[in-house]
VOPAGU-2260 file (C-alpha; in pm, 1 decimal, decimal comma):
REM VOPAGU-2260
SITE   aa  ch    i         X         Y         Z
SITE  UNK   A    0     -87,9   -2541,7     861,1
SITE  UNK   A    1    -162,1   -2554,8     489,6
SITE  UNK   A    2    -460,4   -2427,2     297,5
SITE  UNK   A    3    -765,0   -2611,7     177,2
SITE  UNK   A    4    -637,7   -2576,7    -179,8
SITE  UNK   A    5    -371,7   -2845,0    -118,2
SITE  UNK   A    6    -101,7   -2581,3    -135,4
SITE  UNK   A    7     243,8   -2690,9     -30,3
SITE  UNK   A    8     310,6   -2340,2     102,8
SITE  UNK   A    9     198,7   -2285,0     465,7
SITE  UNK   A   10     -42,5   -2002,6     546,9
SITE  UNK   A   11     225,3   -1809,9     735,7
SITE  UNK   A   12     517,3   -1920,3     525,9
SITE  UNK   A   13     681,8   -1581,1     561,8
SITE  UNK   A   14     631,1   -1526,5     933,9
SITE  UNK   A   15    1001,2   -1489,5    1006,9
SITE  UNK   A   16    1043,7   -1248,4     714,0
SITE  UNK   A   17     744,2   -1040,6     819,2
SITE  UNK   A   18     877,3   -1024,2    1173,5
SITE  UNK   A   19    1222,9    -920,6    1050,1
SITE  UNK   A   20    1098,5    -645,5     817,8
SITE  UNK   A   21     853,6    -518,0    1077,9
SITE  UNK   A   22    1125,3    -490,1    1341,2
SITE  UNK   A   23    1361,0    -308,6    1103,5
SITE  UNK   A   24    1100,9     -52,5     997,3
SITE  UNK   A   25     985,1      -4,0    1356,0
SITE  UNK   A   26    1338,3      83,6    1463,1
SITE  UNK   A   27    1386,3     313,4    1164,7
SITE  UNK   A   28    1068,2     512,5    1217,1
SITE  UNK   A   29    1112,1     530,7    1594,1
SITE  UNK   A   30    1433,8     724,1    1527,7
SITE  UNK   A   31    1264,0     962,7    1282,3
SITE  UNK   A   32    1109,5    1268,2    1451,7
SITE  UNK   A   33     898,7    1334,7    1141,2
SITE  UNK   A   34     720,8     998,4    1172,8
SITE  UNK   A   35     397,3    1013,5    1372,0
SITE  UNK   A   36     275,6     680,0    1508,2
SITE  UNK   A   37    -102,2     664,3    1494,5
SITE  UNK   A   38    -228,4     560,2    1840,5
SITE  UNK   A   39    -347,3     202,9    1797,7
SITE  UNK   A   40    -263,9    -121,2    1971,9
SITE  UNK   A   41    -400,3    -321,9    1679,4
SITE  UNK   A   42    -224,6    -183,4    1370,7
SITE  UNK   A   43     127,3     -40,5    1329,2
SITE  UNK   A   44      48,5     270,9    1128,9
SITE  UNK   A   45     262,4     580,0    1074,1
SITE  UNK   A   46     209,1     916,5     905,1
SITE  UNK   A   47     477,8    1145,6     762,2
SITE  UNK   A   48     375,9    1496,1     656,9
SITE  UNK   A   49     523,7    1682,2     357,6
SITE  UNK   A   50     682,8    1364,6     223,7
SITE  UNK   A   51     635,4    1497,7    -129,8
SITE  UNK   A   52     631,6    1862,9    -232,6
SITE  UNK   A   53     335,9    2019,4    -419,2
SITE  UNK   A   54     543,3    2023,3    -739,7
SITE  UNK   A   55     632,5    1654,0    -698,3
SITE  UNK   A   56     268,3    1567,3    -634,4
SITE  UNK   A   57     162,0    1753,4    -949,8
SITE  UNK   A   58     424,1    1576,0   -1160,0
SITE  UNK   A   59     324,0    1234,3   -1025,4
SITE  UNK   A   60     -40,4    1308,7   -1103,8
SITE  UNK   A   61      57,9    1377,2   -1466,3
SITE  UNK   A   62     233,2    1039,4   -1481,3
SITE  UNK   A   63     -72,8     867,7   -1337,2
SITE  UNK   A   64    -299,6    1029,4   -1596,5
SITE  UNK   A   65     -67,2     898,4   -1868,0
SITE  UNK   A   66     -77,9     537,4   -1745,0
SITE  UNK   A   67    -411,9     490,0   -1566,8
SITE  UNK   A   68    -645,3     215,4   -1684,0
SITE  UNK   A   69    -943,3      48,6   -1513,4
SITE  UNK   A   70    -811,7    -112,8   -1195,1
SITE  UNK   A   71    -800,8    -484,5   -1127,0
SITE  UNK   A   72    -758,4    -682,3    -807,4
SITE  UNK   A   73    -559,7    -982,1    -927,2
SITE  UNK   A   74    -839,4   -1216,2   -1045,1
SITE  UNK   A   75   -1126,1    -961,7   -1020,0
SITE  UNK   A   76   -1233,2    -745,0   -1311,3
SITE  UNK   A   77   -1318,1    -372,6   -1297,5
SITE  UNK   A   78   -1678,8    -462,0   -1378,6
SITE  UNK   A   79   -1715,5    -643,5   -1045,5
SITE  UNK   A   80   -1736,3    -303,6    -877,2
SITE  UNK   A   81   -1495,4    -397,0    -598,3
SITE  UNK   A   82   -1232,2    -151,3    -716,4
SITE  UNK   A   83   -1360,5     114,8    -953,1
SITE  UNK   A   84   -1061,9     349,1    -964,2
SITE  UNK   A   85    -819,0     382,1   -1253,3
SITE  UNK   A   86    -460,0     279,4   -1186,7
SITE  UNK   A   87    -127,3     200,0   -1346,3
SITE  UNK   A   88     235,6     132,0   -1263,9
SITE  UNK   A   89     444,5     442,0   -1328,9
SITE  UNK   A   90     766,2     390,4   -1523,0
SITE  UNK   A   91    1025,9     261,3   -1271,9
SITE  UNK   A   92    1307,5     381,2   -1500,7
SITE  UNK   A   93    1189,1     742,9   -1505,0
SITE  UNK   A   94    1446,3     951,4   -1308,9
SITE  UNK   A   95    1171,1    1126,5   -1112,7
SITE  UNK   A   96    1006,5     796,3   -1017,5
SITE  UNK   A   97    1346,5     657,4    -918,7
SITE  UNK   A   98    1393,7     954,1    -685,6
SITE  UNK   A   99    1060,8     894,5    -510,4
SITE  UNK   A  100    1132,1     521,4    -492,7
SITE  UNK   A  101    1466,2     583,4    -322,3
SITE  UNK   A  102    1305,4     823,1     -78,1
SITE  UNK   A  103    1046,5     566,3      31,0
SITE  UNK   A  104    1308,2     289,2      54,8
SITE  UNK   A  105    1525,7     509,0     272,9
SITE  UNK   A  106    1236,8     619,7     492,7
SITE  UNK   A  107    1145,6     260,9     576,7
SITE  UNK   A  108    1496,2     113,3     554,0
SITE  UNK   A  109    1379,8    -170,0     330,0
SITE  UNK   A  110    1599,9    -307,8      53,0
SITE  UNK   A  111    1500,4    -162,9    -287,3
SITE  UNK   A  112    1475,4    -508,9    -443,6
SITE  UNK   A  113    1199,0    -597,8    -194,5
SITE  UNK   A  114     975,1    -322,9    -334,1
SITE  UNK   A  115     714,6    -358,8    -604,1
SITE  UNK   A  116     677,4     -93,5    -873,6
SITE  UNK   A  117     500,9     222,2    -756,7
SITE  UNK   A  118     134,9     211,7    -856,9
SITE  UNK   A  119     -58,5     531,9    -922,4
SITE  UNK   A  120    -432,7     545,0    -858,7
SITE  UNK   A  121    -696,5     796,0    -966,5
SITE  UNK   A  122   -1048,5     813,1    -823,5
SITE  UNK   A  123   -1324,3    1024,1    -978,9
SITE  UNK   A  124   -1669,4    1088,5    -824,5
SITE  UNK   A  125   -1835,7     762,5    -721,4
SITE  UNK   A  126   -1519,0     554,6    -754,9
SITE  UNK   A  127   -1387,7     352,8    -461,9
SITE  UNK   A  128   -1182,2      55,4    -345,2
SITE  UNK   A  129   -1386,5    -157,7    -109,2
SITE  UNK   A  130   -1247,3    -298,3     216,7
SITE  UNK   A  131    -951,1    -528,7     162,2
SITE  UNK   A  132    -614,3    -642,4     295,2
SITE  UNK   A  133    -292,9    -570,5     104,9
SITE  UNK   A  134    -138,4    -900,7     213,4
SITE  UNK   A  135    -209,1   -1219,6      23,0
SITE  UNK   A  136    -466,2   -1468,8     149,9
SITE  UNK   A  137    -371,6   -1837,6     120,1
SITE  UNK   A  138    -709,2   -1943,7     -24,9
SITE  UNK   A  139    -666,8   -1742,4    -345,9
SITE  UNK   A  140    -575,5   -1841,4    -699,3
SITE  UNK   A  141    -256,2   -1631,7    -690,2
SITE  UNK   A  142    -119,7   -1744,0    -350,6
SITE  UNK   A  143     149,7   -1984,9    -469,9
SITE  UNK   A  144     260,9   -1758,7    -756,3
SITE  UNK   A  145     307,2   -1456,6    -529,7
SITE  UNK   A  146     483,7   -1656,8    -259,9
SITE  UNK   A  147     734,5   -1770,7    -521,7
SITE  UNK   A  148     798,4   -1427,8    -671,6
SITE  UNK   A  149     873,3   -1221,7    -364,1
SITE  UNK   A  150     675,8   -1366,8     -78,9
SITE  UNK   A  151     419,3   -1198,1     139,8
SITE  UNK   A  152     355,7    -824,1     135,6
SITE  UNK   A  153     522,7    -692,0     446,8
SITE  UNK   A  154     472,3    -315,4     437,8
SITE  UNK   A  155     252,4     -69,0     251,0
SITE  UNK   A  156     348,8     292,7     176,6
SITE  UNK   A  157      84,3     525,2      35,7
SITE  UNK   A  158     109,7     896,0     -51,8
SITE  UNK   A  159    -184,4    1133,2    -101,0
SITE  UNK   A  160    -120,6    1369,2    -392,5
SITE  UNK   A  161    -407,3    1621,1    -394,1
SITE  UNK   A  162    -688,1    1783,8    -202,2
SITE  UNK   A  163   -1022,1    1607,4    -246,6
SITE  UNK   A  164   -1329,3    1831,1    -249,2
SITE  UNK   A  165   -1544,1    1573,3     -68,9
SITE  UNK   A  166   -1517,0    1205,6      24,4
SITE  UNK   A  167   -1222,8     982,8     -62,6
SITE  UNK   A  168   -1113,6     901,5     291,1
SITE  UNK   A  169    -894,7     600,8     365,1
SITE  UNK   A  170   -1072,9     401,9     635,0
SITE  UNK   A  171    -923,8     126,3     848,5
SITE  UNK   A  172   -1258,6     -36,8     897,1
SITE  UNK   A  173   -1183,6    -277,1    1182,8
SITE  UNK   A  174   -1031,3     -14,9    1410,6
SITE  UNK   A  175   -1268,3     272,2    1334,0
SITE  UNK   A  176   -1005,1     502,7    1183,2
SITE  UNK   A  177   -1082,3     740,0     894,4
SITE  UNK   A  178    -804,0     945,9     733,8
SITE  UNK   A  179    -866,3    1248,3     512,8
SITE  UNK   A  180    -639,9    1278,8     207,6
SITE  UNK   A  181    -381,8    1554,8     256,5
SITE  UNK   A  182    -138,0    1634,2     -27,4
SITE  UNK   A  183     214,1    1508,2      30,1
SITE  UNK   A  184     130,8    1298,3     336,6
SITE  UNK   A  185     264,7     943,0     340,8
SITE  UNK   A  186      95,8     663,2     533,5
SITE  UNK   A  187     293,5     346,9     608,5
SITE  UNK   A  188     164,2      37,5     780,3
SITE  UNK   A  189     283,1    -305,1     876,9
SITE  UNK   A  190      69,8    -575,7     716,8
SITE  UNK   A  191     161,4    -810,8    1001,7
SITE  UNK   A  192     172,5    -796,6    1379,4
SITE  UNK   A  193     504,5    -776,9    1569,7
SITE  UNK   A  194     528,8   -1156,9    1569,0
SITE  UNK   A  195     504,4   -1175,0    1190,9
SITE  UNK   A  196     145,1   -1298,4    1165,4
SITE  UNK   A  197     -56,8   -1131,1     888,9
SITE  UNK   A  198    -283,5    -880,7    1060,1
SITE  UNK   A  199    -658,3    -901,8     995,8
SITE  UNK   A  200    -700,4    -558,5    1153,8
SITE  UNK   A  201    -526,9    -393,1     856,2
SITE  UNK   A  202    -852,3    -416,1     660,8
SITE  UNK   A  203    -892,2     -81,0     484,4
SITE  UNK   A  204   -1097,8      87,1     214,3
SITE  UNK   A  205   -1072,8     381,0     -22,5
SITE  UNK   A  206   -1413,9     540,6      26,7
SITE  UNK   A  207   -1600,4     687,0    -271,4
SITE  UNK   A  208   -1500,0    1030,1    -391,0
SITE  UNK   A  209   -1805,9    1257,1    -369,2
SITE  UNK   A  210   -1667,4    1568,0    -537,3
SITE  UNK   A  211   -1349,4    1634,8    -730,1
SITE  UNK   A  212   -1083,1    1368,5    -774,7
SITE  UNK   A  213    -833,6    1177,2    -564,8
SITE  UNK   A  214    -480,9    1079,0    -664,9
SITE  UNK   A  215    -250,2     854,8    -463,7
SITE  UNK   A  216      54,1     635,5    -512,9
SITE  UNK   A  217     107,6     303,7    -339,8
SITE  UNK   A  218     421,8      98,1    -298,8
SITE  UNK   A  219     413,3    -250,9    -152,8
SITE  UNK   A  220     712,5    -432,9      -8,8
SITE  UNK   A  221     768,3    -807,3       9,9
SITE  UNK   A  222     967,0   -1025,0     251,0
SITE  UNK   A  223    1233,2   -1098,6     -11,0
SITE  UNK   A  224    1338,1    -996,1    -360,4
SITE  UNK   A  225    1040,1    -923,7    -583,1
SITE  UNK   A  226    1038,9   -1001,7    -954,5
């Protein structure tokens, strides 16, 4: 099946890659006693506590403050109101960032070259990221470009960096799950189902911060080498 945009790339072009990565991560996390599988038959979602220390969280927050600019969602501007946080890619050559990168790669057992640059995000009161999928939809302007420069997003890893006074939950809207931000906790989820089909049930949102601020980092993985 191809898209209505006359794309030559099928909707599930990376099904085999998504299935392969999903199986590998599943086996890795099943063998890790620190990985808690969130009870859900619809989304493969894991939580790992104390993934980053308080000192590491504080240092990463400083790096985010130094790089954060109004967030974009590919072809959407900040002014659209869909994503009103500030964000920025932290320096992948920084020794500290390299250390965190390696730790996430090892946790999930995904090749480093499959990973995008870690993105830091900062939310202040009223800021949010409305419900969305991390995987790429075929009927978008960037579909063919992203398929050619790394393929589909297979896995998402996200780390909460600070306590939020009020609000700022991460909600998986289609399965009724709301997660409070806890410093140092990593969430990881498969953007596909076990058969390698992109999973609509991974729809999630960063709810508005009501008091204080919220800092997180996100790292997305592809099905092949990203560049």
